[in-house]
C-alpha positions, 0 to 999 in steps of 0.5 A, spaced: 226 615 290 229 609 285 235 606 289 242 606 286 245 601 290 253 602 290 252 609 292 247 608 298 249 602 302 252 604 308 259 600 309 258 594 313 263 596 319 259 603 319 252 599 319 254 594 324 258 599 329 251 604 329 247 598 331 251 596 337 250 603 339 243 603 338 242 596 341 246 599 348 242 605 348 236 601 348 238 596 353 239 602 358 232 604 357 232 611 353 226 614 353 225 615 345 226 607 344 219 606 347 214 604 342 207 606 344 203 600 341 200 596 346 203 589 346 197 585 343 199 578 342 195 574 336 191 568 337 194 565 331 201 565 328 202 569 322 207 570 317 207 577 314 210 578 307 214 585 307 216 587 301 221 593 300 226 596 296 232 596 300 239 596 298 243 590 301 246 594 307 239 597 309 236 589 308 241 587 313 239 591 318 231 590 317 233 583 318 238 583 324 234 589 328 228 592 326 224 586 325 226 581 330 225 587 335 217 587 332 217 579 333 220 579 340 214 584 342 209 580 337 211 572 338 205 570 334 207 575 327 213 572 324 215 578 318 219 575 312 222 581 308 222 580 301 227 585 298 225 587 290 226 594 286 220 598 286 218 596 279 218 589 281 214 590 287 208 593 283 208 586 279 208 582 285 203 585 288 199 585 281 200 578 281 198 576 287 191 580 286 190 576 280 191 570 283 186 572 288 191 570 293 194 576 297 195 574 303 198 579 310 201 583 306 205 590 307 209 594 302 214 600 302 214 603 296 217 609 292 212 614 293 214 615 285 211 609 284 205 607 288 202 611 283 201 605 279 198 601 284 194 607 286 190 608 280 190 600 278 185 599 284 191 595 287 191 598 295 186 598 300 183 604 303 186 605 310 181 610 312 176 607 317 184 604 321 187 611 321 186 611 329 191 605 329 197 608 323 196 616 325 201 618 329 201 625 333 208 626 332 208 625 325 212 632 321 206 636 320 207 637 312 207 629 312 201 629 316 198 635 312 199 630 305 195 625 308 189 630 309 190 632 302 191 625 300 183 624 303 181 630 299 183 628 293 183 620 293 177 620 298 181 615 303 188 613 305 191 608 301 198 610 302 203 613 309 209 617 309 215 612 312 222 614 310 221 622 307 228 623 304 229 631 301 235 633 297 239 639 300 244 643 297 252 641 299 258 646 298 265 647 299 266 651 306 273 652 305 271 656 298 265 660 300 270 662 306 276 664 302 272 668 298 268 670 303 262 668 299 255 668 303 251 662 302 246 663 296 239 664 299 236 665 292 237 664 285 240 671 283 245 670 289 247 663 287 248 666 279 253 671 282 256 666 287 257 661 282 260 667 277 265 669 282 268 663 284 269 661 276 272 668 275 276 667 282 279 659 281 277 658 273 273 652 275 266 652 273 263 650 280 257 647 280 254 639 279 247 639 276 244 631 275 244 632 268 245 625 266 238 623 264 233 618 267 229 620 273 235 624 277 234 629 272 227 630 271 226 630 279 231 635 280 228 640 274 221 639 278 223 642 284 226 647 280 219 649 276 215 649 283 220 654 286 219 658 280 211 657 282 210 653 276 206 646 275 212 641 272 207 636 269 204 641 264 211 643 262 209 651 259 205 656 264 210 661 266 213 659 272 216 653 268 219 657 262 222 662 268 226 656 271 228 653 265 230 660 262 234 661 268 238 653 268 240 655 261 243 661 263 246 658 270 249 652 266 254 657 263 257 655 270 256 647 270 261 643 271 262 640 265 261 632 267 254 635 270 252 631 264 253 625 267 251 627 274 245 623 278 243 621 285 250 617 285 254 624 284 258 626 290 266 625 289 268 631 285 265 636 291 271 632 296 276 632 290 275 639 288 272 638 281 266 642 283 264 646 289 257 647 289 253 640 289 245 642 287 241 638 290 243 631 293 240 626 297 242 626 305 245 619 304 251 622 301 254 625 308 254 617 311 258 614 305 263 620 305 264 619 313 264 611 311 270 613 306 274 617 311 272 624 307 273 630 313 266 632 312 267 638 316 269 641 311 262 640 306 257 644 307 250 643 307 243 646 307 236 646 304 238 651 298 236 657 295 229 659 295 226 661 288 223 666 285 216 664 288 217 660 294 222 655 297 219 649 297 222 642 297 220 636 293 219 629 298 222 623 296 223 616 300 218 611 300 210 610 303 207 604 306 201 601 304 196 594 305 195 591 298 187 591 297 185 583 299 190 583 304 188 578 310 190 579 318 189 587 317 189 587 324 196 584 325 198 588 319 196 595 322 200 593 328 207 592 324 205 599 320 204 603 326 211 600 328 215 602 322 212 609 324 214 609 332 220 613 334 224 607 335 224 605 328 224 612 325 230 613 329 233 607 327 232 609 320 236 616 322 241 613 325 243 607 322 241 607 314 242 615 314 235 617 312 230 622 314 224 620 318 217 622 318 216 622 326 219 628 329 221 625 336 225 621 332 230 627 331 231 629 339 237 628 342 241 626 336 248 624 336 252 631 335 255 628 329 249 627 325 244 632 329 246 638 324 244 634 317 238 631 320 236 638 323 237 641 315 232 635 313 227 637 318 227 644 316 226 643 309 221 638 311 217 644 314 216 646 306 215 640 303 211 637 298 210 630 293 210 629 286 203 627 285 203 619 284 201 619 277 201 612 273 204 616 267 210 619 271 215 614 267 213 618 260 213 625 263 220 623 266 222 622 258 219 628 255 222 632 261 229 629 260 228 631 252 226 638 254 233 639 258 237 636 253 234 641 248 234 647 252 240 646 257 245 641 254 243 644 246 243 651 248 237 652 245 236 660 243 232 663 249 226 666 244 225 658 243 225 655 250 216 657 251 215 653 244 219 647 246 216 647 252 209 647 249 211 641 244 212 638 251 205 639 253 202 637 246 206 631 247 204 629 254 197 631 252 197 626 246 200 621 250 195 621 255 190 622 250 192 616 246 194 611 252 188 613 257 182 618 255 180 624 253 178 626 260 185 624 263 188 629 257 184 635 259 184 634 266 192 634 265 191 641 261 187 644 266 192 643 271 189 638 275 195 634 276 200 638 280 205 638 286 201 635 292 201 639 298 197 639 305 
């Protein structure tokens, strides 16, 4: 997802400590650090430009650990890291292609933004090279998503790289003292929130209601779990989800209107007791701040009325159309997907991996978190990478404000969502064409499953 650098960054001390652990383990010959790619050496020197949206601490890990390991394996290849925001990466690639001077380039792009490059025709079809980049230990849901990508877009244009699934976090002590089960469905969530409020006087649920992409991303998952297609706004599942959230909001912590991807501190200091869908990076951040994380529980979250599917955030790998030295680029892509690098993504960056072998024999202090992430990956979906996602986000924010923040009458919720649908349709008709607008109305754009 879009990175909130202040909150995502691990402390420098923690990063260095974990890097030392990894280097020692690698030197000891740990089996899970073996990279399966053969060590082919190119006949000429090549400099790969690698674009990625990284926080400063993440960039240090790539420049100081991940990239040097690759360069040691392939002495004639140098990798130059360019750390830019997701939007700036789009602009950089479009500028290179317009100038006809792409060169050897690999990008790691936010999976919500990659659609801008895909629909503009700026990405290379990697299907002819699938045997080089597909790894047998890819998490099944990620493999299925690639197959779906081939069926819809008639090619492989991006590959899952760093997965990320938001979890529900809770205060273990409060649940134990009140003898409450961790809610397994929406009804139990409502009941637990009611009991906690009555017993403690605190409205216990934190929601990402700040606005922007954080709010619309969370809404998307809620709608899907009710069986809806969030893009169209007004099918029966969408209406059910928004109606439920409006009712649940009576137990939202008052600060929820400021809640976003960086919110977690209230869970630690007792302002609220249920943090609804937050990204797993907060575990490492809390630990680096000296928080007693043993009191913090986490799990995939309560099931909706129709399913317990989970939205995948994170980044995908792609090669721009017109890139050169393709074989060398594919070596780098496969390296980034290797068990070695994917394990470093878990241990150093605190992010879930897409290579299932990376989860084997994790240190006990982090294994529980990523076992939960791996569990959530079993029922995963992407938001389809449409180029108009920013406008959809804007309308979704307006819908949330009108229904949840301002508490529109329940009887008006279907009409509010139908108006949102009409606004989105008009935007597509005006800014794209009638065909795209009609496809939108027919539900062609929908959650991306395997």
